[in-house]
C-alpha positions in Angstrom: 40.0 -3.3 -41.0 37.0 -3.8 -43.3 34.3 -3.0 -40.8 32.5 0.2 -40.2 31.6 1.4 -36.7 28.6 -0.1 -35.1 25.2 1.1 -36.3 23.8 4.0 -34.3 26.9 6.0 -33.7 25.8 8.9 -35.8 23.9 11.8 -34.2 21.2 11.7 -36.8 20.1 9.5 -39.6 17.8 12.1 -41.1 19.9 12.6 -44.2 20.0 9.1 -45.5 16.6 8.3 -47.0 16.5 8.2 -50.8 13.7 7.4 -53.3 14.0 5.1 -56.3 11.4 5.4 -59.1 10.0 3.0 -61.6 9.6 3.6 -65.3 6.4 5.6 -64.8 8.1 7.9 -62.4 6.2 6.9 -59.3 7.6 5.9 -56.0 8.9 2.4 -55.9 10.3 0.2 -53.2 13.2 -2.2 -53.4 11.3 -5.1 -55.1 13.4 -6.3 -58.0 11.3 -6.0 -61.2 13.2 -6.2 -64.4 13.1 -3.2 -66.7 14.6 0.2 -67.2 13.7 3.2 -65.1 15.1 6.5 -66.5 14.7 8.7 -63.5 16.6 11.9 -63.7 16.8 14.0 -60.6 18.9 17.1 -59.9 21.0 16.6 -56.9 23.5 19.4 -56.3 24.2 19.4 -60.0 24.1 15.6 -60.3 21.7 13.4 -62.3 20.4 10.2 -60.8 19.1 7.3 -62.9 18.0 3.8 -62.0 17.6 0.6 -64.0 16.7 -2.9 -63.0 18.5 -5.5 -65.1 17.2 -8.9 -65.9 17.4 -11.1 -62.9 16.5 -8.3 -60.5 19.8 -6.5 -60.2 19.2 -2.9 -59.4 21.7 -0.3 -60.8 21.5 3.3 -59.6 23.9 6.0 -60.9 24.6 9.6 -60.3 26.5 11.7 -62.8 28.4 14.4 -61.0 29.9 17.1 -63.3 33.2 18.6 -62.6 34.9 15.7 -60.8 37.6 13.2 -62.1 36.7 10.3 -59.9 34.1 7.6 -59.7 32.9 5.3 -56.9 31.2 2.0 -57.2 29.6 -0.1 -54.5 27.9 -3.5 -54.6 25.4 -3.6 -51.7 24.0 -6.9 -50.5 20.9 -7.0 -48.4 22.1 -9.3 -45.8 23.7 -8.6 -42.4 24.2 -9.9 -38.9 20.5 -9.8 -38.1 19.9 -12.4 -40.8 22.1 -15.0 -39.0 21.1 -17.7 -36.5 23.0 -18.2 -33.3 24.9 -21.0 -35.1 25.9 -18.7 -38.0 26.5 -15.6 -36.0 29.3 -13.6 -37.6 28.9 -15.3 -41.0 28.1 -12.1 -42.9 31.3 -10.4 -41.7 33.3 -13.6 -42.1 32.2 -13.8 -45.7 33.1 -10.1 -46.3 36.7 -11.1 -45.5 36.7 -14.2 -47.7 35.5 -12.3 -50.8 38.9 -10.6 -50.9 40.8 -13.9 -51.0 40.4 -14.9 -54.6 38.2 -15.9 -57.6 38.9 -18.0 -60.7 40.2 -14.8 -62.4 42.2 -13.2 -59.6 44.0 -14.3 -56.5 44.1 -12.1 -53.4 47.2 -10.2 -54.4 45.8 -9.4 -57.9 42.5 -8.2 -56.4 44.2 -5.6 -54.2 47.1 -4.8 -56.5 44.9 -4.1 -59.6 43.3 -1.1 -58.0 46.2 0.1 -55.9 48.2 0.2 -59.2 45.9 3.0 -60.5 45.7 4.8 -57.1 42.3 3.4 -56.2 40.7 2.4 -52.9 39.0 -1.0 -52.4 37.3 -1.9 -49.2 34.1 -3.4 -47.6 32.0 -3.3 -44.4 29.3 -5.3 -42.8 26.4 -3.9 -40.7 23.4 -5.5 -39.0 21.3 -5.3 -42.2 23.6 -5.2 -45.2 27.1 -5.7 -46.5 28.9 -3.4 -49.0 31.9 -3.8 -51.2 33.2 -0.6 -52.8 36.0 1.0 -54.7 36.9 4.6 -55.6 39.0 5.3 -58.7 39.8 7.9 -61.4 36.9 8.1 -63.8 39.0 6.5 -66.5 39.5 3.4 -64.3 35.8 2.8 -63.6 35.7 -0.3 -66.0 38.5 -1.9 -63.9 36.8 -1.1 -60.6 33.4 -2.5 -61.8 35.0 -5.7 -63.0 37.1 -6.3 -59.9 34.3 -5.6 -57.4 31.7 -7.6 -59.4 34.1 -10.5 -59.7 34.7 -10.6 -56.0 31.1 -10.5 -55.1 29.8 -13.0 -57.6 32.7 -15.5 -58.0 34.6 -15.9 -54.8 36.1 -19.4 -54.3 35.6 -19.5 -50.5 38.1 -22.3 -50.2 38.7 -24.3 -47.0 42.2 -23.0 -46.7 41.0 -19.4 -46.9 38.4 -20.1 -44.3 41.0 -21.4 -41.9 43.6 -18.6 -42.6 41.0 -15.8 -42.2 39.5 -17.3 -39.0 42.6 -16.1 -37.2 42.3 -12.7 -38.7 38.7 -12.3 -37.6 39.5 -13.5 -34.1 42.2 -10.9 -34.0 39.7 -8.3 -35.1 37.3 -9.3 -32.3 40.2 -9.0 -29.9 41.0 -5.5 -31.2 37.3 -4.5 -30.9 37.2 -5.9 -27.3 40.1 -3.6 -26.4 38.1 -0.5 -27.3 35.4 -0.1 -24.5 34.0 2.9 -26.3 32.9 0.7 -29.1 32.1 -2.4 -27.1 29.7 -0.6 -24.8 27.3 -0.2 -27.8 27.2 -4.0 -28.1 26.6 -4.2 -24.4 23.7 -1.7 -24.7 22.2 -3.6 -27.6 22.3 -6.7 -25.5 20.6 -4.9 -22.6 17.9 -3.4 -25.0 17.4 -6.3 -27.4 18.5 -9.3 -25.5 19.8 -12.4 -27.4 17.9 -11.5 -30.6 19.7 -11.4 -33.9 19.5 -7.6 -33.9 21.0 -7.5 -30.5 24.1 -9.6 -31.3 27.4 -8.1 -32.4 28.1 -7.9 -36.1 31.5 -9.6 -35.7 29.9 -12.6 -33.9 31.6 -14.2 -30.9 34.8 -16.2 -30.5 32.7 -19.3 -30.1 30.6 -18.8 -33.2 33.6 -17.9 -35.4 35.5 -21.0 -34.2 32.5 -23.1 -35.0 31.9 -21.9 -38.6 33.0 -24.3 -41.3 33.6 -23.8 -45.0 30.4 -25.6 -46.1 28.2 -23.4 -43.8 29.8 -20.2 -45.1 29.7 -21.3 -48.7 26.0 -22.2 -48.5 25.3 -18.8 -46.9 27.2 -17.1 -49.7 25.5 -18.9 -52.6 22.0 -18.6 -51.1 22.2 -14.9 -50.1 24.4 -13.3 -52.7 21.9 -13.3 -55.6 21.0 -10.5 -58.0 17.6 -9.7 -56.4 19.4 -9.2 -53.1 21.9 -6.7 -54.6 22.2 -3.1 -55.6 25.0 -1.6 -57.6 25.5 2.1 -57.0 27.9 4.3 -59.0 28.6 8.0 -58.7 31.0 10.3 -60.3 32.1 11.5 -63.8 30.2 8.8 -65.7 27.4 8.1 -68.2 24.5 5.9 -66.9 24.2 3.8 -70.1 28.0 3.2 -70.1 28.0 2.3 -66.4 25.0 0.0 -67.0 26.8 -1.8 -69.8 29.9 -2.3 -67.5 27.8 -3.8 -64.8 25.8 -6.1 -67.1 29.0 -7.3 -68.6 30.7 -7.9 -65.2 27.7 -9.9 -63.8 27.3 -11.8 -67.1 25.2 -15.0 -67.0 24.5 -14.5 -63.3 21.8 -12.0 -64.3 20.0 -14.8 -66.2 20.4 -17.1 -63.3 18.9 -14.5 -61.0 15.7 -14.6 -62.9 15.2 -18.3 -62.2 13.6 -17.9 -58.8 16.6 -16.7 -56.8 15.9 -15.6 -53.3 15.2 -11.9 -52.8 16.9 -9.8 -50.3 15.7 -10.0 -46.7 15.3 -6.2 -47.0 12.4 -6.7 -49.4 10.5 -8.8 -46.9 11.2 -7.0 -43.7 8.3 -5.0 -42.3 5.7 -4.7 -39.7 6.4 -4.1 -36.1 9.6 -5.4 -34.5 9.0 -7.7 -31.5 11.2 -6.1 -28.8 12.1 -8.2 -25.8 9.6 -7.4 -23.0 12.0 -6.3 -20.3 15.1 -4.3 -21.3 17.6 -4.3 -18.5 21.0 -3.4 -17.2 24.1 -5.2 -18.5 27.4 -4.5 -16.8 30.7 -5.8 -18.2 33.1 -5.6 -15.3 36.6 -4.5 -16.5 39.5 -2.8 -14.7 39.3 0.3 -16.9 40.3 3.8 -15.8 37.0 5.1 -17.3 33.4 4.0 -17.2 31.8 3.8 -20.6 28.0 4.2 -20.4 25.1 3.9 -22.9 21.7 4.7 -21.6 18.7 4.5 -23.9 15.4 3.1 -25.0 13.4 2.1 -28.1 13.8 4.5 -31.0 12.2 4.6 -34.4 12.6 2.6 -37.6 14.0 4.2 -40.7 10.5 4.5 -42.2 9.0 6.3 -39.2 8.2 9.9 -40.3 9.0 11.0 -36.7 12.7 10.2 -37.4 13.3 13.7 -38.5 12.0 15.1 -35.2 14.2 12.5 -33.4 17.2 13.7 -35.4 16.5 17.3 -34.2 16.1 16.0 -30.7 19.4 14.1 -30.6 21.2 17.1 -32.1 19.8 19.5 -29.6 20.4 17.1 -26.7 23.9 15.7 -27.6 24.9 16.6 -31.1 27.8 18.9 -30.6 29.6 21.3 -28.3 26.6 23.6 -28.0 24.2 20.7 -27.1 22.6 20.4 -23.7 24.5 17.3 -22.6 27.9 18.7 -23.7 27.3 21.9 -21.9 25.9 20.4 -18.7 28.1 17.4 -18.3 31.4 18.6 -19.8 31.5 22.4 -19.9 29.8 23.2 -16.6 30.7 20.3 -14.5 33.8 18.7 -16.1 32.4 15.2 -15.5 33.2 13.6 -18.9 35.4 14.1 -22.0 33.0 12.5 -24.5 29.2 12.7 -24.4 26.7 12.5 -27.2 23.2 11.3 -28.1 22.3 9.1 -31.1 19.5 7.4 -32.9 19.9 4.0 -34.7 17.4 3.2 -37.4 16.6 -0.3 -38.8 14.0 -1.6 -41.2 11.4 -2.3 -38.4 13.1 -1.1 -35.2 15.2 1.6 -33.7 17.2 2.7 -30.7 17.8 6.0 -29.0 20.7 6.4 -26.6 23.1 8.7 -24.8 26.8 7.8 -24.5 29.3 9.1 -22.0 32.8 8.2 -20.9 33.6 9.3 -17.4 35.3 8.4 -14.1 33.7 5.5 -12.4 32.8 7.5 -9.3 31.0 10.0 -11.6 28.9 7.5 -13.4 25.7 7.9 -11.3 25.8 11.6 -11.6 26.3 11.6 -15.4 23.4 9.1 -15.8 21.2 11.3 -13.6 21.9 14.4 -15.7 21.3 12.5 -18.9 17.9 11.3 -17.8 17.0 14.7 -16.4 17.8 16.5 -19.6 15.6 14.1 -21.6 12.8 14.6 -19.1 13.2 18.3 -19.3 12.7 18.3 -23.0 9.7 16.0 -22.6 8.2 18.5 -20.1 9.2 21.9 -21.5 10.6 21.2 -25.0 13.6 22.9 -26.5 14.0 26.6 -27.3 13.5 28.2 -30.7 17.2 28.9 -30.8 18.0 25.3 -30.2 15.6 24.3 -33.0 17.2 26.6 -35.4 20.7 25.5 -34.5 19.8 21.8 -34.9 18.2 22.5 -38.3 21.4 24.3 -39.4 23.6 21.4 -38.2 21.4 18.9 -40.1 21.6 21.0 -43.3 25.4 21.4 -43.1 26.0 17.7 -42.3 23.9 16.7 -45.3 25.4 19.0 -47.8 29.0 18.6 -46.6 28.5 14.8 -46.7 27.9 15.0 -50.5 31.2 16.6 -51.3 32.8 13.4 -52.6 31.8 10.7 -55.0 32.2 8.0 -52.3 29.6 9.6 -50.1 27.2 10.0 -53.0 27.6 6.4 -54.0 27.0 5.3 -50.5 23.8 7.4 -50.2 22.4 5.9 -53.4 23.2 2.3 -52.6 22.0 2.3 -49.0 18.9 4.2 -49.9 17.9 2.0 -52.8 18.5 -1.2 -50.7 17.1 -0.3 -47.4 14.9 2.8 -47.7 13.1 2.3 -51.0 12.9 6.0 -51.7 15.1 8.8 -53.0 14.5 12.1 -51.3 16.2 15.0 -53.0 18.4 17.3 -50.9 15.7 19.9 -51.0 13.1 17.4 -49.8 15.3 16.3 -46.9 15.9 19.9 -45.9 12.2 20.6 -46.1 11.4 17.7 -43.8 13.9 18.8 -41.3 12.7 22.4 -41.5 9.1 21.1 -41.0 10.0 19.8 -37.5 8.3 22.0 -34.9 9.0 22.6 -31.2 5.9 20.6 -30.4 7.2 17.7 -32.6 10.5 17.5 -30.7 8.7 17.7 -27.3 6.3 14.9 -28.4 9.1 12.6 -29.4 10.9 13.2 -26.1 7.7 12.5 -24.2 7.3 9.2 -26.0 10.9 8.2 -25.1 10.4 9.1 -21.4 7.3 6.9 -21.2 9.1 3.8 -22.3 11.3 1.3 -20.4 15.0 2.2 -20.5 18.1 0.1 -20.7 21.7 0.6 -19.7 25.0 -0.8 -20.9 28.1 -0.3 -18.8 31.8 -1.2 -19.1 34.0 -0.4 -16.2 35.3 -1.4 -12.8 32.0 -2.3 -11.3 31.3 -5.7 -9.6 28.2 -5.1 -7.5 27.2 -1.5 -8.2 23.5 -0.7 -8.2 22.5 1.1 -11.4 18.8 0.6 -11.1 18.1 4.3 -10.5 19.3 5.2 -14.0 16.6 3.2 -15.7 13.8 3.7 -13.1 10.6 5.2 -14.7 
């Protein structure tokens, strides 16, 4: 219910980077330094401003003329990759618990207060961050800020709530397990990243959820959910100073507490080169399904790698739509699969590249062979100028259409400030996509082909040999 799809399902992440600025107007990362930063940037008619409140809480707003809505999100820089095997699933568990009640509101009041004004309230957990958000009429922004901030800062996390929500989360895991098209991405992550925190499912496992107690979850909450680890993003028909006052009032004395040496977000200390497991492999989850679900891939690029724009063009040309190579070769020409696409997943210090396909079990080997052949073909001969132009156009349209509502703009601001540390204007993003050349795409494909590949499979296979799919 309150979980977004697994990271890496999008065709391209090239549209997400943003840039924050300090009071001098220079590029600044996500380190929480108290002070005001009056950045104004034109963004499709919007104005972006950023302020760091005492205690390290970052507030980023975008005023969007001509709309009657506003969206607020509180982004916390902690996710499933920050968990140990013992606390696996704790970030997502906590996301559920924050809807259960505070000293000011019980669970019904939290949901009813925003539903009574036609608003939406929800949350999601990813591998590197958690977000709590609401979208309301602009006149109801004070209510939305107060409710979301109250949830995030003042949850009771009672023992009774931990026990009642445990069953809900186990049901969510069961629902997820019933969708092999989703689960295969977890299987691929296991094949590629092993038992590392980044390779584990966001939801955790049945065993880890059953083992989590109230004290462990509460300690996790109080140590991780601190002002330096948070970003508040607001977009819509609003005034920055007014929104800032609402946030400061809602967080109250927790801003002062945040200045007393509270822990910073893991996002602010991640960096360097990710230590990938030495030998990615093949993981097969044998199930009596009618269809084989396959994810074949290799190491990709971090969200800070400048080549990510070329990778975005590559994934679009390879498997980003009905005109892509994989769709044409696997579905249109041969009728081997209904769904097939390529994707790139970008993390702070790591990345994945992959191809997904759902096909009949007897066709799995052929589909995997075509997928590898198409990547090799691009590595050897590149893509055509027509494919490059089409991929650029798809990226432009995806970016601009994605900014049509205040919720999308809020999400862009919050995620960018928290995990990217830079705000690229729409024109800058388009310029970087347009700067990708045919040689750039071919070079990225060549780098992928040279690496070790991994394969995740769900289907009716007990002793099938898939080694040819990952052979170099």
